[in-house]
C-alpha positions as CSV (number, residue, x, y, z in Angstrom):
1,X,8.7,-42.2,21.6
2,X,8.2,-38.7,23.0
3,X,10.1,-35.5,22.2
4,X,12.0,-35.9,25.5
5,X,13.1,-39.4,24.6
6,X,14.2,-38.3,21.1
7,X,16.3,-35.5,22.5
8,X,18.4,-38.1,24.4
9,X,19.3,-39.9,21.2
10,X,19.9,-37.1,18.7
11,X,22.6,-34.6,19.5
12,X,23.5,-31.6,17.3
13,X,26.0,-32.6,14.7
14,X,27.6,-30.9,11.7
15,X,26.0,-32.1,8.5
16,X,28.3,-34.1,6.3
17,X,27.4,-32.4,3.1
18,X,25.4,-29.3,4.1
19,X,25.4,-26.7,1.4
20,X,22.0,-25.0,1.6
21,X,21.8,-21.5,0.1
22,X,23.4,-18.6,1.9
23,X,21.1,-17.1,4.5
24,X,20.8,-14.0,2.4
25,X,18.7,-16.0,-0.1
26,X,16.1,-17.0,2.5
27,X,12.7,-15.4,2.3
28,X,13.3,-13.6,5.5
29,X,16.0,-11.2,6.8
30,X,19.0,-12.7,8.5
31,X,18.7,-12.5,12.3
32,X,14.9,-12.1,12.1
33,X,12.4,-14.6,13.6
34,X,9.9,-15.0,10.8
35,X,6.2,-15.4,11.4
36,X,4.6,-17.3,8.5
37,X,1.0,-17.8,7.5
38,X,0.5,-21.5,7.0
39,X,-0.9,-23.0,3.8
40,X,-4.4,-24.2,4.5
41,X,-6.3,-25.8,1.7
42,X,-9.7,-24.0,1.1
43,X,-8.8,-21.2,3.5
44,X,-5.6,-19.3,2.6
45,X,-6.7,-18.2,-0.9
46,X,-5.5,-14.9,-2.3
47,X,-8.4,-12.9,-0.9
48,X,-7.6,-14.0,2.7
49,X,-3.8,-13.5,2.0
50,X,-4.5,-9.9,0.8
51,X,-6.5,-9.2,3.9
52,X,-3.7,-10.5,6.1
53,X,-1.1,-8.4,4.3
54,X,-3.3,-5.3,4.9
55,X,-4.0,-6.0,8.5
56,X,-1.0,-7.7,10.0
57,X,1.6,-8.3,7.2
58,X,3.0,-11.8,7.8
59,X,6.7,-12.1,7.1
60,X,6.1,-14.9,4.6
61,X,3.0,-16.2,2.8
62,X,2.3,-19.7,1.3
63,X,-0.1,-20.6,-1.4
64,X,-2.6,-23.3,-0.8
65,X,-1.0,-26.4,-2.1
66,X,-0.8,-26.7,-5.9
67,X,-1.6,-30.2,-7.1
68,X,1.0,-31.7,-9.6
69,X,-0.6,-33.5,-12.5
70,X,1.3,-36.8,-12.8
71,X,0.0,-37.6,-16.3
72,X,-0.1,-34.4,-18.4
73,X,3.5,-33.5,-19.0
74,X,2.5,-30.3,-20.8
75,X,0.3,-29.1,-17.9
76,X,1.7,-30.1,-14.6
77,X,0.0,-27.2,-12.8
78,X,-3.5,-25.9,-13.5
79,X,-3.9,-22.7,-15.4
80,X,-5.6,-21.2,-12.3
81,X,-2.6,-22.2,-10.1
82,X,-0.1,-20.7,-12.6
83,X,-2.0,-17.4,-12.5
84,X,-1.6,-17.3,-8.7
85,X,2.2,-17.6,-8.9
86,X,4.2,-14.4,-8.2
87,X,7.5,-13.8,-6.3
88,X,5.7,-11.8,-3.6
89,X,2.3,-10.4,-2.8
90,X,2.2,-6.8,-1.6
91,X,5.9,-7.0,-1.0
92,X,5.6,-10.1,1.2
93,X,7.5,-13.2,-0.1
94,X,5.1,-15.9,-1.5
95,X,6.2,-19.5,-1.3
96,X,4.6,-21.8,-3.8
97,X,3.7,-25.2,-2.2
98,X,3.6,-28.2,-4.5
99,X,1.9,-31.5,-3.6
100,X,2.3,-34.6,-5.9
101,X,4.4,-37.6,-6.6
102,X,6.9,-38.9,-9.1
103,X,10.3,-37.5,-9.8
104,X,9.7,-36.3,-13.3
105,X,6.3,-34.8,-12.5
106,X,7.5,-32.9,-9.5
107,X,10.6,-31.5,-11.2
108,X,8.7,-30.3,-14.3
109,X,6.1,-28.8,-12.0
110,X,8.8,-26.9,-10.1
111,X,10.2,-25.6,-13.4
112,X,6.8,-24.5,-14.5
113,X,6.3,-22.7,-11.2
114,X,9.6,-20.9,-11.7
115,X,8.8,-20.0,-15.3
116,X,5.6,-18.5,-13.9
117,X,7.5,-16.3,-11.5
118,X,8.0,-18.4,-8.3
119,X,11.0,-17.3,-6.3
120,X,10.4,-19.8,-3.4
121,X,9.2,-23.4,-3.8
122,X,8.1,-25.8,-1.0
123,X,7.3,-29.5,-1.2
124,X,4.4,-30.8,0.9
125,X,5.4,-33.9,2.8
126,X,2.9,-33.4,5.6
127,X,-0.7,-33.3,4.4
128,X,-2.4,-36.4,6.0
129,X,-5.1,-36.3,3.3
130,X,-2.7,-36.3,0.4
131,X,-4.3,-39.1,-1.5
132,X,-5.8,-37.2,-4.4
133,X,-4.1,-39.3,-7.1
134,X,-3.0,-42.9,-7.7
135,X,0.4,-42.3,-6.1
136,X,1.4,-41.4,-2.6
137,X,1.4,-37.6,-2.1
138,X,1.8,-35.2,0.8
139,X,2.4,-37.0,4.1
140,X,1.9,-40.3,2.2
141,X,5.3,-39.9,0.6
142,X,6.9,-40.6,4.0
143,X,5.7,-44.2,3.5
144,X,8.3,-44.5,0.8
145,X,11.3,-42.5,2.1
146,X,13.6,-44.3,-0.3
147,X,12.0,-42.5,-3.2
148,X,12.8,-39.1,-1.6
149,X,16.5,-39.9,-2.0
150,X,16.2,-39.2,-5.7
151,X,13.4,-36.6,-5.5
152,X,14.8,-34.1,-3.0
153,X,18.3,-33.6,-4.7
154,X,16.7,-33.4,-8.2
155,X,14.3,-30.7,-7.0
156,X,17.1,-28.8,-5.4
157,X,19.1,-28.9,-8.7
158,X,16.0,-27.7,-10.6
159,X,15.0,-24.9,-8.3
160,X,17.1,-21.7,-8.6
161,X,15.3,-19.9,-5.7
162,X,14.8,-21.2,-2.3
163,X,13.6,-24.8,-1.8
164,X,12.0,-25.9,1.5
165,X,10.1,-28.9,2.8
166,X,7.0,-28.9,5.0
167,X,6.6,-32.3,6.7
168,X,5.3,-34.3,9.6
169,X,7.7,-35.9,12.1
170,X,7.1,-39.2,10.4
171,X,4.5,-41.4,8.8
172,X,3.8,-43.6,11.9
173,X,7.1,-43.2,13.8
174,X,7.7,-39.6,15.2
175,X,11.4,-40.3,15.0
176,X,11.4,-40.8,11.2
177,X,12.4,-37.1,10.7
178,X,15.9,-37.8,12.1
179,X,16.6,-40.3,9.3
180,X,15.6,-37.7,6.7
181,X,17.7,-34.8,8.0
182,X,21.0,-36.0,6.3
183,X,19.1,-36.1,3.0
184,X,17.7,-32.6,3.4
185,X,21.1,-31.2,4.5
186,X,23.1,-33.0,1.9
187,X,20.8,-31.9,-0.9
188,X,20.9,-28.2,0.1
189,X,17.3,-27.7,1.3
190,X,17.1,-24.1,2.6
191,X,14.8,-24.7,5.5
192,X,12.2,-27.1,6.9
193,X,8.8,-26.5,8.4
194,X,8.0,-29.2,11.0
195,X,4.5,-30.2,12.3
196,X,5.4,-32.7,15.0
197,X,2.6,-35.2,14.6
198,X,2.7,-38.3,12.6
199,X,0.7,-38.6,9.4
200,X,-1.4,-41.3,10.9
201,X,-2.2,-39.1,13.9
202,X,-3.8,-36.6,11.4
203,X,-4.8,-33.8,13.9
204,X,-5.5,-35.9,17.0
205,X,-3.9,-35.0,20.3
206,X,-1.4,-32.2,20.6
207,X,1.6,-31.4,18.5
208,X,4.7,-32.7,20.4
209,X,7.1,-29.8,20.2
210,X,9.6,-31.8,22.2
211,X,10.3,-33.4,18.9
212,X,10.7,-29.9,17.4
213,X,13.3,-29.0,20.0
214,X,15.2,-32.3,19.3
215,X,15.2,-31.6,15.6
216,X,16.6,-28.1,16.1
217,X,19.4,-29.6,18.2
218,X,20.1,-32.2,15.5
219,X,20.5,-30.0,12.4
220,X,21.9,-26.8,11.3
221,X,19.0,-26.2,8.9
222,X,16.6,-23.5,10.0
223,X,13.5,-25.2,11.5
224,X,10.2,-23.4,11.4
225,X,7.8,-24.7,14.1
226,X,4.2,-25.4,13.2
227,X,1.2,-26.9,15.1
228,X,-1.1,-25.9,17.9
229,X,0.1,-22.2,18.2
230,X,-3.2,-20.6,19.3
231,X,-2.0,-17.8,21.5
232,X,1.0,-15.4,21.8
233,X,2.0,-17.2,24.9
234,X,2.0,-20.5,23.0
235,X,4.3,-19.0,20.3
236,X,6.7,-17.4,22.7
237,X,7.0,-20.5,24.8
238,X,7.6,-22.6,21.7
239,X,10.4,-20.3,20.4
240,X,12.1,-20.3,23.8
241,X,11.8,-24.0,24.5
242,X,12.7,-25.3,21.0
243,X,15.1,-22.7,19.6
244,X,13.2,-22.8,16.3
245,X,14.1,-20.2,13.7
246,X,10.5,-19.0,13.4
247,X,6.9,-19.9,13.6
248,X,4.2,-20.9,11.0
249,X,0.8,-19.9,12.2
250,X,-2.3,-21.8,10.9
251,X,-5.7,-22.2,12.6
252,X,-4.7,-19.9,15.4
253,X,-4.1,-17.0,13.0
254,X,-7.1,-17.8,10.8
255,X,-9.2,-17.6,14.0
256,X,-7.4,-14.4,15.2
257,X,-5.3,-12.6,12.6
258,X,-4.0,-10.3,15.3
259,X,-2.0,-13.3,16.6
260,X,0.8,-12.0,14.4
261,X,0.7,-8.6,16.1
262,X,0.3,-10.1,19.5
263,X,3.5,-12.1,19.1
264,X,5.2,-8.9,17.9
265,X,4.0,-7.0,21.0
266,X,2.0,-4.6,18.8
267,X,-1.5,-5.7,20.0
268,X,-2.8,-6.8,23.4
269,X,-1.8,-10.3,24.2
270,X,-5.1,-11.0,25.9
271,X,-7.7,-8.6,24.6
272,X,-10.9,-8.0,26.6
273,X,-14.2,-9.7,25.5
274,X,-15.7,-6.7,23.8
275,X,-12.5,-5.9,22.0
276,X,-12.2,-9.4,20.8
277,X,-15.8,-9.4,19.5
278,X,-15.3,-6.1,17.7
279,X,-12.1,-7.4,16.1
280,X,-13.8,-10.6,14.9
281,X,-16.9,-8.7,13.6
282,X,-14.7,-6.4,11.4
283,X,-12.6,-9.3,10.3
284,X,-15.6,-11.3,9.1
285,X,-17.1,-8.3,7.4
286,X,-13.9,-7.7,5.5
287,X,-13.7,-11.3,4.4
288,X,-17.3,-11.3,3.1
289,X,-16.5,-8.2,1.1
290,X,-13.3,-9.7,-0.4
291,X,-14.8,-13.1,-1.0
292,X,-17.7,-11.5,-2.9
293,X,-15.1,-10.1,-5.4
294,X,-13.2,-13.3,-5.8
295,X,-15.8,-16.1,-5.7
296,X,-19.0,-16.6,-7.7
297,X,-22.4,-16.8,-6.0
298,X,-23.6,-16.6,-2.4
299,X,-23.2,-20.3,-1.7
300,X,-19.5,-20.2,-2.5
301,X,-18.9,-17.0,-0.5
302,X,-20.8,-18.4,2.5
303,X,-19.0,-21.7,2.2
304,X,-15.6,-20.0,2.3
305,X,-16.4,-17.6,5.2
306,X,-18.0,-20.5,7.2
307,X,-14.8,-22.4,6.7
308,X,-13.0,-19.6,8.6
309,X,-15.6,-20.0,11.4
310,X,-14.6,-23.6,11.9
311,X,-11.2,-22.4,13.2
312,X,-12.7,-20.3,16.0
313,X,-13.0,-21.8,19.4
314,X,-13.4,-18.7,21.5
315,X,-16.0,-19.5,24.2
316,X,-17.1,-15.8,24.3
317,X,-18.0,-16.0,20.7
318,X,-19.7,-19.4,20.6
319,X,-23.3,-18.4,20.5
320,X,-22.7,-15.9,17.7
321,X,-20.6,-18.4,15.8
322,X,-23.4,-21.0,15.8
323,X,-25.9,-18.4,14.5
324,X,-23.5,-17.3,11.8
325,X,-23.1,-20.9,10.7
326,X,-26.8,-21.2,10.3
327,X,-27.1,-18.2,7.9
328,X,-28.4,-19.2,4.5
329,X,-27.6,-16.1,2.6
330,X,-24.9,-13.4,2.7
331,X,-27.5,-11.0,3.9
332,X,-28.5,-13.2,6.8
333,X,-24.8,-13.6,7.7
334,X,-24.2,-9.8,7.7
335,X,-27.3,-9.3,9.8
336,X,-25.9,-11.7,12.4
337,X,-22.6,-9.7,12.3
338,X,-24.6,-6.6,13.0
339,X,-26.0,-8.2,16.1
340,X,-22.5,-8.8,17.4
341,X,-21.8,-5.1,17.4
């Protein structure tokens, strides 16, 4: 079923028991269209987030997902994750994203996050690789939607700040999201972030933002659109066509941090080739410097910065990207960056 098909069957309706927090409690200003940096495991660590704050200042940041321990009741979240938790970074609201399974484990993890300073908590129901434990996690939880009927309201009751959900449109049916909206609305979820692929699709094909538009029409919850936003034109078209409350930028922003500014009209929407090369060169230099302070050893630093390279598909940068990926030391990597200039 396509987004166009879905829109014919799901009209906007007032939710029966909608009682989400007042808009003043949302992690963005009322009337503003927020641009969020997506949580991307292995990429959006605190060094990269700090660089984005300095260079483009996203409206909202997310942590990489924090795994919930289903067994150790006294330590649901790792000590390292707990140290990452703050209400905001550099004045930008930070949303703590949890991934796990089990009512008791998820609720106690949310409480632990709050005790550590979290003002905003998000539940991951979208990761297609959420099989790190013996139970269904991430997008896998959509295989057992009946369990969410207990989990979502209990998390809402436990979380005193904002509570949001990031999810796929369904496990295998892109229309599954519509059966979940009454649950989210009735429980008082503050907003949802929708990536309109199914879990089984993983990252194949293109995100179907016709589904996003249909979801926006079907709910009064703020819907943040996520998926395949690679250019400012993509983002503007998506906002106009879907009516989404905001955008979450992932691979497109990791490849080009100035995508935030391009969408705001504060940077050229289509920079020239030399300008783009210079921007990428400085961006990668800054990352190497920050990663060197956060991570231990050249292999780890190189692994992290090469992970950023995997998001880049600019044909004008392809030869340089291949040479950078072959670098065996930080010195070799920086020498290749010098050649770009």
